[in-house]
py3Dmol code that shows the C-alpha trace and the ligand (Angstrom):
import py3Dmol

protein = """\
ATOM      1  CA  MET A   1      53.897 116.832  81.553  1.00  0.00           C
ATOM      2  CA  THR A   2      57.374 117.011  83.010  1.00  0.00           C
ATOM      3  CA  ASP A   3      60.463 115.240  81.795  1.00  0.00           C
ATOM      4  CA  ILE A   4      62.385 115.595  85.057  1.00  0.00           C
ATOM      5  CA  ASN A   5      64.061 112.287  85.883  1.00  0.00           C
ATOM      6  CA  PRO A   6      65.326 112.443  89.504  1.00  0.00           C
ATOM      7  CA  LYS A   7      67.315 109.208  89.174  1.00  0.00           C
ATOM      8  CA  LYS A   8      69.205 110.633  86.210  1.00  0.00           C
ATOM      9  CA  ILE A   9      69.751 113.975  87.941  1.00  0.00           C
ATOM     10  CA  ALA A  10      71.201 112.338  91.075  1.00  0.00           C
ATOM     11  CA  ALA A  11      73.381 110.046  88.943  1.00  0.00           C
ATOM     12  CA  GLU A  12      74.805 112.821  86.802  1.00  0.00           C
ATOM     13  CA  LYS A  13      75.611 114.933  89.857  1.00  0.00           C
ATOM     14  CA  ALA A  14      77.468 111.981  91.366  1.00  0.00           C
ATOM     15  CA  VAL A  15      79.542 111.539  88.223  1.00  0.00           C
ATOM     16  CA  THR A  16      80.990 115.055  88.722  1.00  0.00           C
ATOM     17  CA  PHE A  17      82.900 113.588  91.716  1.00  0.00           C
ATOM     18  CA  ILE A  18      84.943 111.405  89.343  1.00  0.00           C
ATOM     19  CA  LYS A  19      88.347 112.732  88.310  1.00  0.00           C
ATOM     20  CA  ASP A  20      90.854 111.498  85.770  1.00  0.00           C
ATOM     21  CA  GLY A  21      92.957 108.593  87.031  1.00  0.00           C
ATOM     22  CA  MET A  22      90.467 107.401  89.642  1.00  0.00           C
ATOM     23  CA  THR A  23      89.347 103.866  90.353  1.00  0.00           C
ATOM     24  CA  VAL A  24      85.554 103.826  90.212  1.00  0.00           C
ATOM     25  CA  GLY A  25      82.991 101.348  91.526  1.00  0.00           C
ATOM     26  CA  LEU A  26      79.943 100.902  89.319  1.00  0.00           C
ATOM     27  CA  GLY A  27      76.670 100.244  91.139  1.00  0.00           C
ATOM     28  CA  THR A  28      73.687  98.212  90.021  1.00  0.00           C
ATOM     29  CA  GLY A  29      70.088  99.148  89.242  1.00  0.00           C
ATOM     30  CA  SER A  30      68.027 101.673  87.346  1.00  0.00           C
ATOM     31  CA  THR A  31      69.620 104.695  89.087  1.00  0.00           C
ATOM     32  CA  ALA A  32      73.198 103.439  88.793  1.00  0.00           C
ATOM     33  CA  TYR A  33      72.410 102.810  85.113  1.00  0.00           C
ATOM     34  CA  TRP A  34      72.348 106.572  84.506  1.00  0.00           C
ATOM     35  CA  ALA A  35      75.679 107.001  86.268  1.00  0.00           C
ATOM     36  CA  ILE A  36      77.311 104.309  84.125  1.00  0.00           C
ATOM     37  CA  LYS A  37      75.868 105.917  80.984  1.00  0.00           C
ATOM     38  CA  LYS A  38      77.281 109.314  81.999  1.00  0.00           C
ATOM     39  CA  ILE A  39      80.681 107.822  82.849  1.00  0.00           C
ATOM     40  CA  GLY A  40      80.701 106.189  79.398  1.00  0.00           C
ATOM     41  CA  GLU A  41      79.944 109.577  77.855  1.00  0.00           C
ATOM     42  CA  ARG A  42      82.861 111.185  79.744  1.00  0.00           C
ATOM     43  CA  VAL A  43      85.219 108.378  78.710  1.00  0.00           C
ATOM     44  CA  LYS A  44      84.250 108.891  75.077  1.00  0.00           C
ATOM     45  CA  ASP A  45      83.979 112.688  74.934  1.00  0.00           C
ATOM     46  CA  GLU A  46      86.643 113.847  77.414  1.00  0.00           C
ATOM     47  CA  GLY A  47      88.993 110.885  77.308  1.00  0.00           C
ATOM     48  CA  LEU A  48      88.386 110.400  81.044  1.00  0.00           C
ATOM     49  CA  GLY A  49      90.849 107.723  82.168  1.00  0.00           C
ATOM     50  CA  ILE A  50      89.492 105.501  84.932  1.00  0.00           C
ATOM     51  CA  LYS A  51      89.671 101.936  86.138  1.00  0.00           C
ATOM     52  CA  ALA A  52      86.198 100.601  86.851  1.00  0.00           C
ATOM     53  CA  ILE A  53      85.039  97.707  88.973  1.00  0.00           C
ATOM     54  CA  ALA A  54      81.446  96.503  88.629  1.00  0.00           C
ATOM     55  CA  THR A  55      79.035  95.327  91.341  1.00  0.00           C
ATOM     56  CA  SER A  56      77.158  92.924  89.052  1.00  0.00           C
ATOM     57  CA  GLU A  57      77.436  91.076  85.809  1.00  0.00           C
ATOM     58  CA  SER A  58      74.775  93.349  84.281  1.00  0.00           C
ATOM     59  CA  SER A  59      76.678  96.523  85.193  1.00  0.00           C
ATOM     60  CA  GLU A  60      79.901  95.023  83.908  1.00  0.00           C
ATOM     61  CA  LYS A  61      78.208  94.221  80.598  1.00  0.00           C
ATOM     62  CA  LEU A  62      76.849  97.765  80.289  1.00  0.00           C
ATOM     63  CA  ALA A  63      80.270  99.243  81.126  1.00  0.00           C
ATOM     64  CA  ARG A  64      81.993  97.119  78.501  1.00  0.00           C
ATOM     65  CA  GLU A  65      79.401  98.157  75.899  1.00  0.00           C
ATOM     66  CA  LEU A  66      80.291 101.778  76.682  1.00  0.00           C
ATOM     67  CA  ASP A  67      84.055 101.119  76.450  1.00  0.00           C
ATOM     68  CA  ILE A  68      84.600 101.750  80.161  1.00  0.00           C
ATOM     69  CA  PRO A  69      87.670  99.713  81.160  1.00  0.00           C
ATOM     70  CA  VAL A  70      86.615  97.096  83.726  1.00  0.00           C
ATOM     71  CA  TYR A  71      89.019  95.543  86.220  1.00  0.00           C
ATOM     72  CA  SER A  72      88.775  92.992  89.023  1.00  0.00           C
ATOM     73  CA  PHE A  73      89.956  92.882  92.646  1.00  0.00           C
ATOM     74  CA  ALA A  74      93.031  91.024  91.406  1.00  0.00           C
ATOM     75  CA  GLN A  75      94.125  94.296  89.796  1.00  0.00           C
ATOM     76  CA  ILE A  76      92.656  96.878  92.195  1.00  0.00           C
ATOM     77  CA  ASP A  77      93.113  97.570  95.923  1.00  0.00           C
ATOM     78  CA  LEU A  78      91.312 100.719  96.976  1.00  0.00           C
ATOM     79  CA  ILE A  79      88.426 102.291  95.073  1.00  0.00           C
ATOM     80  CA  ASP A  80      88.316 106.111  95.032  1.00  0.00           C
ATOM     81  CA  VAL A  81      84.620 106.596  94.303  1.00  0.00           C
ATOM     82  CA  THR A  82      81.693 104.209  93.965  1.00  0.00           C
ATOM     83  CA  ILE A  83      78.315 105.378  92.697  1.00  0.00           C
ATOM     84  CA  ASP A  84      75.409 103.133  93.607  1.00  0.00           C
ATOM     85  CA  GLY A  85      71.677 103.304  94.231  1.00  0.00           C
ATOM     86  CA  ALA A  86      69.716 102.190  97.293  1.00  0.00           C
ATOM     87  CA  ASP A  87      66.214 101.049  98.123  1.00  0.00           C
ATOM     88  CA  GLU A  88      66.052 103.154 101.292  1.00  0.00           C
ATOM     89  CA  ALA A  89      68.426 105.658 102.909  1.00  0.00           C
ATOM     90  CA  ASP A  90      68.097 107.491 106.220  1.00  0.00           C
ATOM     91  CA  GLU A  91      69.642 110.717 107.598  1.00  0.00           C
ATOM     92  CA  GLN A  92      72.580 108.762 109.090  1.00  0.00           C
ATOM     93  CA  LEU A  93      73.261 107.326 105.617  1.00  0.00           C
ATOM     94  CA  ASN A  94      72.316 103.834 106.663  1.00  0.00           C
ATOM     95  CA  LEU A  95      70.792 101.954 103.777  1.00  0.00           C
ATOM     96  CA  ILE A  96      68.729  99.053 102.595  1.00  0.00           C
ATOM     97  CA  LYS A  97      70.143  97.700  99.359  1.00  0.00           C
ATOM     98  CA  GLY A  98      69.699  94.588  97.280  1.00  0.00           C
ATOM     99  CA  GLY A  99      66.413  95.266  95.508  1.00  0.00           C
ATOM    100  CA  GLY A 100      68.290  94.332  92.345  1.00  0.00           C
ATOM    101  CA  GLY A 101      69.862  91.312  94.022  1.00  0.00           C
ATOM    102  CA  ALA A 102      73.450  92.592  93.881  1.00  0.00           C
ATOM    103  CA  LEU A 103      73.882  93.356  97.587  1.00  0.00           C
ATOM    104  CA  LEU A 104      76.890  91.108  98.220  1.00  0.00           C
ATOM    105  CA  ARG A 105      79.103  92.474  95.458  1.00  0.00           C
ATOM    106  CA  GLU A 106      77.828  95.980  96.243  1.00  0.00           C
ATOM    107  CA  LYS A 107      78.859  95.588  99.873  1.00  0.00           C
ATOM    108  CA  ILE A 108      82.282  94.190  98.972  1.00  0.00           C
ATOM    109  CA  VAL A 109      82.880  97.137  96.647  1.00  0.00           C
ATOM    110  CA  ALA A 110      81.499  99.658  99.188  1.00  0.00           C
ATOM    111  CA  SER A 111      83.702  98.326 101.957  1.00  0.00           C
ATOM    112  CA  ASN A 112      86.777  98.989  99.793  1.00  0.00           C
ATOM    113  CA  THR A 113      85.703 102.479  98.725  1.00  0.00           C
ATOM    114  CA  ILE A 114      86.984 105.834  99.977  1.00  0.00           C
ATOM    115  CA  ASN A 115      83.869 107.767  98.908  1.00  0.00           C
ATOM    116  CA  GLU A 116      80.741 105.639  98.532  1.00  0.00           C
ATOM    117  CA  ILE A 117      78.188 107.897  96.845  1.00  0.00           C
ATOM    118  CA  ILE A 118      74.570 106.781  97.077  1.00  0.00           C
ATOM    119  CA  ILE A 119      72.096 108.226  94.612  1.00  0.00           C
ATOM    120  CA  VAL A 120      68.358 108.144  95.278  1.00  0.00           C
ATOM    121  CA  ASP A 121      65.180 109.872  94.301  1.00  0.00           C
ATOM    122  CA  GLU A 122      63.210 111.481  97.114  1.00  0.00           C
ATOM    123  CA  SER A 123      60.867 108.487  97.567  1.00  0.00           C
ATOM    124  CA  LYS A 124      63.752 106.460  99.006  1.00  0.00           C
ATOM    125  CA  PHE A 125      64.875 108.980 101.636  1.00  0.00           C
ATOM    126  CA  VAL A 126      63.126 107.766 104.807  1.00  0.00           C
ATOM    127  CA  LYS A 127      63.000 108.535 108.536  1.00  0.00           C
ATOM    128  CA  THR A 128      63.236 104.873 109.554  1.00  0.00           C
ATOM    129  CA  LEU A 129      64.409 101.938 107.458  1.00  0.00           C
ATOM    130  CA  GLY A 130      62.254  98.862 107.024  1.00  0.00           C
ATOM    131  CA  LYS A 131      59.270  99.553 104.825  1.00  0.00           C
ATOM    132  CA  PHE A 132      61.257  98.097 101.924  1.00  0.00           C
ATOM    133  CA  PRO A 133      61.701  94.351 102.628  1.00  0.00           C
ATOM    134  CA  LEU A 134      65.291  93.603 103.636  1.00  0.00           C
ATOM    135  CA  PRO A 135      66.998  91.418 101.016  1.00  0.00           C
ATOM    136  CA  VAL A 136      69.042  88.609 102.545  1.00  0.00           C
ATOM    137  CA  GLU A 137      71.350  86.495 100.384  1.00  0.00           C
ATOM    138  CA  VAL A 138      71.378  82.875 101.526  1.00  0.00           C
ATOM    139  CA  ASN A 139      73.221  79.749 100.521  1.00  0.00           C
ATOM    140  CA  ILE A 140      70.998  77.393  98.514  1.00  0.00           C
ATOM    141  CA  PHE A 141      71.813  74.345 100.642  1.00  0.00           C
ATOM    142  CA  GLY A 142      69.836  74.614 103.873  1.00  0.00           C
ATOM    143  CA  HIS A 143      68.051  77.815 102.873  1.00  0.00           C
ATOM    144  CA  GLU A 144      64.835  76.418 104.412  1.00  0.00           C
ATOM    145  CA  SER A 145      66.514  76.456 107.811  1.00  0.00           C
ATOM    146  CA  ALA A 146      67.864  79.989 107.302  1.00  0.00           C
ATOM    147  CA  ILE A 147      64.343  81.157 106.391  1.00  0.00           C
ATOM    148  CA  LYS A 148      62.908  79.776 109.672  1.00  0.00           C
ATOM    149  CA  LYS A 149      65.622  81.547 111.657  1.00  0.00           C
ATOM    150  CA  LEU A 150      65.002  84.788 109.798  1.00  0.00           C
ATOM    151  CA  GLN A 151      61.298  84.538 110.668  1.00  0.00           C
ATOM    152  CA  GLN A 152      62.249  84.131 114.337  1.00  0.00           C
ATOM    153  CA  LEU A 153      63.741  87.634 114.119  1.00  0.00           C
ATOM    154  CA  GLY A 154      60.198  88.963 113.640  1.00  0.00           C
ATOM    155  CA  CYS A 155      59.759  89.310 109.892  1.00  0.00           C
ATOM    156  CA  SER A 156      57.633  87.709 107.246  1.00  0.00           C
ATOM    157  CA  THR A 157      59.682  86.236 104.421  1.00  0.00           C
ATOM    158  CA  LYS A 158      59.284  85.828 100.704  1.00  0.00           C
ATOM    159  CA  GLN A 159      61.701  84.025  98.458  1.00  0.00           C
ATOM    160  CA  ARG A 160      62.765  86.251  95.546  1.00  0.00           C
ATOM    161  CA  MET A 161      61.439  85.114  92.167  1.00  0.00           C
ATOM    162  CA  LYS A 162      62.213  86.227  88.641  1.00  0.00           C
ATOM    163  CA  GLU A 163      59.850  85.430  85.790  1.00  0.00           C
ATOM    164  CA  GLU A 164      58.270  82.628  87.847  1.00  0.00           C
ATOM    165  CA  GLN A 165      61.669  81.047  88.552  1.00  0.00           C
ATOM    166  CA  LEU A 166      63.624  81.230  91.784  1.00  0.00           C
ATOM    167  CA  PHE A 167      65.957  84.224  91.570  1.00  0.00           C
ATOM    168  CA  ILE A 168      69.643  83.265  91.617  1.00  0.00           C
ATOM    169  CA  THR A 169      72.263  85.894  92.392  1.00  0.00           C
ATOM    170  CA  ASP A 170      75.503  86.420  90.466  1.00  0.00           C
ATOM    171  CA  ASN A 171      77.089  84.411  93.300  1.00  0.00           C
ATOM    172  CA  ASN A 172      74.694  81.457  92.840  1.00  0.00           C
ATOM    173  CA  ASN A 173      72.671  82.070  95.988  1.00  0.00           C
ATOM    174  CA  TYR A 174      69.006  82.763  96.754  1.00  0.00           C
ATOM    175  CA  ILE A 175      67.530  86.015  98.022  1.00  0.00           C
ATOM    176  CA  ILE A 176      64.970  86.041 100.834  1.00  0.00           C
ATOM    177  CA  ASP A 177      63.062  89.328 101.173  1.00  0.00           C
ATOM    178  CA  CYS A 178      62.293  89.977 104.836  1.00  0.00           C
ATOM    179  CA  SER A 179      59.491  92.378 105.745  1.00  0.00           C
ATOM    180  CA  PHE A 180      60.143  93.998 109.120  1.00  0.00           C
ATOM    181  CA  GLU A 181      58.066  97.141 108.343  1.00  0.00           C
ATOM    182  CA  VAL A 182      60.110  99.185 110.863  1.00  0.00           C
ATOM    183  CA  ILE A 183      63.776  98.600 111.705  1.00  0.00           C
ATOM    184  CA  GLU A 184      64.506 100.476 114.949  1.00  0.00           C
ATOM    185  CA  ASP A 185      68.085  99.275 115.427  1.00  0.00           C
ATOM    186  CA  ALA A 186      69.605  98.581 112.040  1.00  0.00           C
ATOM    187  CA  ARG A 187      73.081  97.796 113.370  1.00  0.00           C
ATOM    188  CA  THR A 188      71.847  95.099 115.758  1.00  0.00           C
ATOM    189  CA  LEU A 189      69.544  93.584 113.157  1.00  0.00           C
ATOM    190  CA  HIS A 190      72.386  93.520 110.632  1.00  0.00           C
ATOM    191  CA  ASP A 191      74.519  91.496 113.033  1.00  0.00           C
ATOM    192  CA  LYS A 192      71.692  89.139 114.067  1.00  0.00           C
ATOM    193  CA  VAL A 193      70.835  88.342 110.440  1.00  0.00           C
ATOM    194  CA  ASN A 194      74.451  87.717 109.490  1.00  0.00           C
ATOM    195  CA  ALA A 195      74.921  85.465 112.533  1.00  0.00           C
ATOM    196  CA  ILE A 196      72.525  82.904 110.993  1.00  0.00           C
ATOM    197  CA  THR A 197      74.532  80.095 109.436  1.00  0.00           C
ATOM    198  CA  GLY A 198      73.708  79.956 105.740  1.00  0.00           C
ATOM    199  CA  VAL A 199      73.170  83.695 105.455  1.00  0.00           C
ATOM    200  CA  VAL A 200      75.821  85.075 103.123  1.00  0.00           C
ATOM    201  CA  ASP A 201      75.047  88.754 103.766  1.00  0.00           C
ATOM    202  CA  ASN A 202      72.137  91.133 104.110  1.00  0.00           C
ATOM    203  CA  GLY A 203      71.147  94.412 102.489  1.00  0.00           C
ATOM    204  CA  LEU A 204      71.657  96.632 105.542  1.00  0.00           C
ATOM    205  CA  PHE A 205      74.596  98.931 104.786  1.00  0.00           C
ATOM    206  CA  ILE A 206      75.756 100.511 108.041  1.00  0.00           C
ATOM    207  CA  ASP A 207      78.593 103.076 108.045  1.00  0.00           C
ATOM    208  CA  LEU A 208      79.408 102.258 104.436  1.00  0.00           C
ATOM    209  CA  ALA A 209      77.981 105.292 102.614  1.00  0.00           C
ATOM    210  CA  HIS A 210      79.882 108.583 102.760  1.00  0.00           C
ATOM    211  CA  THR A 211      77.816 110.771 100.460  1.00  0.00           C
ATOM    212  CA  LEU A 212      74.081 110.697  99.782  1.00  0.00           C
ATOM    213  CA  ILE A 213      72.647 112.566  96.813  1.00  0.00           C
ATOM    214  CA  ILE A 214      68.871 112.916  96.900  1.00  0.00           C
ATOM    215  CA  ALA A 215      67.133 114.196  93.790  1.00  0.00           C
ATOM    216  CA  TYR A 216      63.662 115.656  94.182  1.00  0.00           C
ATOM    217  CA  ASN A 217      60.796 115.527  91.740  1.00  0.00           C
ATOM    218  CA  ASN A 218      61.210 119.273  91.078  1.00  0.00           C
ATOM    219  CA  GLY A 219      64.765 118.657  89.858  1.00  0.00           C
ATOM    220  CA  GLU A 220      66.549 119.980  92.954  1.00  0.00           C
ATOM    221  CA  THR A 221      69.196 117.953  94.729  1.00  0.00           C
ATOM    222  CA  LYS A 222      70.451 117.690  98.295  1.00  0.00           C
ATOM    223  CA  VAL A 223      73.854 116.296  99.246  1.00  0.00           C
ATOM    224  CA  ILE A 224      74.440 114.850 102.713  1.00  0.00           C
ATOM    225  CA  GLN A 225      77.967 113.871 103.720  1.00  0.00           C
ATOM    226  CA  ARG A 226      78.957 111.687 106.621  1.00  0.00           C
ATOM    227  CA  ASN A 227      82.227 112.103 108.443  1.00  0.00           C
ATOM    228  CA  ARG A 228      84.578 109.215 107.890  1.00  0.00           C
ATOM    229  CA  ILE A 229      85.190 107.110 110.999  1.00  0.00           C
TER     230      ILE A 229
END
"""
ligand_1 = """\
14
5RP
C 70.737 96.466 93.658
C 70.559 97.640 94.548
C 70.058 98.884 93.926
O 70.985 99.895 94.144
C 68.747 99.243 94.535
O 67.876 98.139 94.413
C 68.126 100.456 93.876
O 67.771 100.137 92.576
P 67.091 101.172 91.603
O 68.077 102.269 91.390
O 66.781 100.386 90.371
O 65.827 101.677 92.269
O 70.811 97.612 95.719
O 71.092 95.332 94.376
"""
view = py3Dmol.view(width=600, height=400)
view.addModel(protein, "pdb")
view.setStyle({"model": 0}, {"cartoon": {"style": "trace"}})
view.addModel(ligand_1, "xyz")
view.setStyle({"model": 1}, {"stick": {}})
view.zoomTo()
view.show()
């Protein structure tokens, strides 16, 4: 029996990048959970002073429970560090995100972040993106038409459900999970998906991550950094 938790290890390593006075983006999901917990611990034990911005209502709730001060874009311009999970990440630090349904807010936060740190366990570090179905957030009105156009891009689609109800995002949209199996050209696919009227955004994150922390099942970690462009 081993009690190594790679998600927690990656998360806690990422939290070492946070310094007093920073503005910090809080990701969403079971890996980001550990980062938020650790940040809460540092706020309490060290008096770490940060301004946080959350990528979902659930992460905001957790942050508030831990007395992490949460702000909005009305009060914040640039974010120093964001720590978030991913469903898949490749060597170039391109990602599939949105397994937790928070892709839109995650992308808005990432695109305003100086150092977007992605934390994954080794199972999510892949050669080619696409095995994980690509989450696409779509407007409720006309979503049937968006689904047909997504299928024309060569995927099979499944509407996201939660406890036998249609899943609704924090932004009051649906999520369509699109199985491509292999995504050869993530940049082109990203643009084609977002060109469909009714699509709000998709879970391909291209050129948005700066640092990838992979935690292995033996407890070791690897950090990959991408040059800023
Ligand atoms: C939520 C996300 C998550 O970061 C992603 O789904 C990974 O989640 P987890 O850490 O629970 O495996 O993109 O929208």
